[in-house]
C-alpha positions as CSV (number, residue, x, y, z in Angstrom):
1,M,-47.1,127.7,-141.0
2,Q,-43.7,129.4,-140.7
3,V,-44.5,130.6,-137.1
4,S,-45.6,127.2,-136.0
5,M,-42.4,125.7,-137.4
6,K,-40.3,128.2,-135.4
7,I,-42.3,127.4,-132.2
8,F,-41.9,123.6,-132.9
9,S,-38.1,124.1,-133.4
10,A,-37.8,126.1,-130.2
11,V,-39.7,123.6,-128.2
12,L,-37.6,120.7,-129.6
13,F,-34.4,122.6,-128.8
14,V,-35.5,123.2,-125.2
15,L,-36.4,119.5,-124.8
16,L,-33.1,118.3,-126.2
17,A,-31.1,120.8,-124.3
18,S,-32.8,119.9,-121.0
19,G,-32.1,116.2,-121.6
20,A,-28.5,117.0,-122.4
21,I,-28.1,119.1,-119.2
22,N,-29.7,116.3,-117.1
23,S,-27.3,113.8,-118.7
24,L,-24.3,115.9,-117.7
25,H,-24.8,115.0,-114.0
26,S,-24.7,111.3,-114.7
27,E,-21.5,109.2,-114.3
28,T,-21.7,107.6,-117.7
29,Q,-20.4,108.4,-121.2
30,T,-23.8,110.0,-122.0
31,S,-22.6,113.0,-120.0
32,H,-20.0,113.6,-122.7
33,A,-22.7,113.3,-125.4
34,G,-24.8,115.9,-123.6
35,L,-21.9,118.2,-123.2
36,F,-21.0,117.9,-126.9
37,F,-24.6,118.6,-127.9
38,L,-24.8,121.7,-125.8
39,D,-21.4,122.9,-127.0
40,A,-22.6,122.5,-130.6
41,A,-25.9,124.3,-129.9
42,V,-24.7,127.0,-127.5
43,P,-21.5,128.7,-128.5
44,G,-18.7,128.2,-125.9
45,F,-20.8,126.0,-123.5
46,G,-18.2,123.2,-123.3
47,S,-15.4,125.6,-122.5
48,F,-17.4,127.4,-119.9
49,Y,-18.4,124.1,-118.4
50,N,-14.8,123.0,-118.1
51,K,-13.8,126.4,-116.6
52,S,-11.9,127.7,-119.6
53,Y,-13.6,131.1,-119.6
54,L,-11.4,132.9,-122.1
55,A,-11.8,130.2,-124.7
56,G,-15.5,130.0,-124.0
57,S,-15.8,133.8,-124.5
58,L,-13.8,133.7,-127.7
59,F,-15.9,130.8,-129.1
60,A,-19.2,132.5,-128.0
61,V,-18.3,135.8,-129.6
62,S,-16.9,134.4,-132.8
63,R,-19.6,131.8,-133.4
64,A,-22.4,134.3,-132.6
65,G,-20.7,136.7,-135.0
66,T,-20.6,134.2,-137.8
67,V,-24.3,133.3,-137.3
68,Y,-25.2,137.0,-137.4
69,L,-23.2,137.5,-140.6
70,A,-24.8,134.4,-142.2
71,L,-28.3,135.7,-141.4
72,H,-27.4,139.2,-142.6
73,F,-26.0,138.0,-145.9
74,W,-28.9,135.6,-146.4
75,T,-31.4,138.5,-145.9
76,E,-29.5,140.8,-148.3
77,Q,-29.2,138.0,-150.9
78,Q,-33.0,137.5,-150.8
79,E,-33.5,141.3,-151.1
80,Y,-31.2,141.7,-154.0
81,R,-32.7,138.6,-155.8
82,S,-36.1,140.2,-155.4
83,A,-34.7,143.5,-156.8
84,A,-33.2,141.6,-159.8
85,R,-36.6,140.0,-160.5
86,A,-38.3,143.3,-160.3
87,A,-35.8,144.9,-162.6
88,R,-36.2,142.1,-165.1
89,A,-40.0,142.5,-165.0
90,A,-39.5,146.3,-165.5
91,E,-37.2,145.6,-168.5
92,V,-39.9,143.6,-170.1
93,Y,-42.4,146.4,-169.6
94,F,-40.2,149.4,-170.3
95,G,-37.5,147.8,-172.5
96,P,-33.8,147.1,-171.8
97,G,-31.2,149.7,-170.9
98,Y,-32.9,151.3,-167.9
99,R,-31.2,151.5,-164.5
100,Y,-33.3,151.3,-161.3
101,D,-33.0,152.8,-157.9
102,N,-31.5,150.5,-155.3
103,P,-34.2,150.1,-152.6
104,Y,-31.6,148.6,-150.2
105,G,-28.8,151.0,-150.6
106,R,-27.4,153.7,-152.8
107,G,-27.1,153.9,-156.6
108,Y,-28.9,152.8,-159.7
109,Y,-28.5,149.3,-161.2
110,N,-29.9,147.2,-164.0
111,A,-31.1,143.6,-163.5
112,E,-27.7,142.0,-164.1
113,E,-26.0,144.2,-161.5
114,F,-28.7,143.4,-159.0
115,Q,-28.2,139.7,-159.7
116,R,-24.4,140.1,-159.3
117,I,-24.8,141.7,-155.9
118,A,-27.2,138.9,-154.9
119,D,-24.7,136.3,-156.0
120,R,-21.9,138.0,-154.0
121,R,-24.2,138.0,-150.9
122,S,-24.9,134.4,-151.5
123,F,-21.1,133.7,-151.6
124,F,-20.6,135.5,-148.3
125,F,-23.5,133.6,-146.8
126,G,-21.8,130.3,-147.7
127,L,-18.5,131.6,-146.4
128,S,-20.1,132.6,-143.1
129,L,-21.7,129.1,-142.7
130,T,-18.5,127.4,-143.5
131,T,-16.7,129.5,-140.9
132,E,-19.4,128.7,-138.4
133,L,-19.0,125.0,-139.1
134,I,-15.2,125.1,-138.7
135,L,-15.5,127.0,-135.4
136,T,-18.1,124.5,-134.1
137,V,-15.8,121.6,-135.0
138,Y,-12.9,123.3,-133.4
139,S,-14.9,124.1,-130.3
140,L,-16.0,120.4,-130.0
141,L,-12.4,119.3,-130.4
142,Y,-11.2,121.8,-127.8
143,T,-14.0,120.6,-125.4
144,K,-12.8,117.0,-126.0
145,S,-9.2,117.9,-125.1
146,L,-10.4,119.7,-121.9
147,I,-12.4,116.6,-120.9
148,D,-9.4,114.3,-121.6
149,D,-7.1,116.6,-119.5
150,S,-9.6,116.6,-116.6
151,E,-9.9,112.9,-116.7
152,E,-6.2,112.4,-116.9
153,K,-5.8,114.6,-113.7
154,N,-8.3,112.3,-111.9
155,I,-6.3,109.1,-112.6
156,P,-5.2,107.7,-109.3
157,V,-1.5,107.5,-108.5
158,F,-0.3,104.5,-106.5
159,E,3.0,104.2,-104.6
160,I,4.4,100.7,-104.1
161,K,6.8,100.3,-101.1
162,P,8.5,97.1,-99.9
163,E,7.6,96.1,-96.3
164,T,10.4,93.8,-95.6
165,S,13.9,93.0,-96.9
166,G,15.1,89.7,-98.4
167,N,14.3,87.7,-101.5
168,I,12.1,89.7,-103.9
169,L,9.7,86.7,-104.3
170,D,9.1,86.6,-100.5
171,R,8.6,90.3,-100.1
172,N,5.2,91.9,-99.2
173,F,4.4,95.2,-100.8
174,L,2.1,97.9,-99.5
175,I,0.1,99.9,-102.2
176,S,-1.0,103.3,-101.1
177,G,-3.1,105.7,-103.0
178,D,-6.2,107.8,-103.0
179,R,-8.7,105.1,-103.9
180,P,-10.8,102.8,-101.5
181,R,-8.3,100.0,-101.7
182,E,-5.6,102.1,-100.0
183,G,-3.3,99.9,-97.9
184,M,-3.9,96.8,-100.0
185,R,-1.1,94.2,-99.6
186,F,0.2,91.7,-102.1
187,N,3.1,89.2,-102.3
188,A,5.5,89.6,-105.2
189,G,6.2,85.9,-105.6
190,V,2.5,85.1,-106.2
191,I,2.2,87.9,-108.9
192,L,5.5,86.9,-110.7
193,R,4.6,83.3,-110.8
194,D,1.3,84.1,-112.6
195,F,3.2,85.6,-115.5
């Protein structure tokens, strides 16, 4: 059952990721949603996509490290909880006061000490997950700021120049810029009368 759940999760992730990648190439807001999904799922993706390679590398290494630490502490917590249960069962059989060999490290511990070690590993597991969540949120915010900066750079700049001299209401102006309506003309008197 556990293997089939892992396969299902992997297939679902691939399908969602492929949909998000396809939506990146569209011209709508869904491209941002796809980018944010991939940035949350793949550490540093949003920064790499926006050509911020140093930030992407830092996010990738730090987020992968926190995921590794979370898995490591989760495994150790499970192991030490199992050792604490075994030590408690042995105390029932042999009586209290015995110390047992640590199967996952060095030293001899009783059931309470095994439980304390498991609780510490559980705390570090939670700390690793919290750090991962904070880094993920920061990565998403950084990606949002990169998107906003790139969109701001693409805003067209128009230059308005008068064509003739005379009364401002009778003047024609030429608007030039980098959009299809370059060279569009308007009369200042018509525009000012509309206000």
